[in-house]
C-alpha positions, 0 to 999 in steps of 0.5 A: 500500499502507499500511504498505510502498512499492509494489514491496516484495519482503521485510519484516518482520512484527512484534508489540510485546511491550508494545502487542501492536500488529502491523505491517510493516517494510522491516527484518526484524532480530529486534527493533526499536523499536515506532512506536507505543510509541517516541512515548510512550517515557520516557527516564528509566531505572531501575537495572534497565532498560536503553535497548535494551529500552525501545527494541526492543520489537517482535519479529519473527514472519515474514519475508514474501518475494516481492511479492505476498505482501508485498502481500496481508499489507499489505493484510490489516493495513491492513484492521484500521486502516482498516476496509476491506471484507474482500470487496474483499481476497478 
């Protein structure tokens, strides 16, 4: 699988509020750091900002449960990144 290890039975489907990247994570919390935004974060915090707001920019859209469902979602999201053949997935 592209995002998660084989045999994963539950995961979170997230979308970043800053870069709009969608990804899967083993975590299922309401908000987590976006892996894309985290690489380019500026830790200089202004008076109206908090570190949590800067770090936790990905919002949980859905909890995916079941090994087969997790595999399907992982394959679908990886098509957008790898450019694989969608007919292979269907």
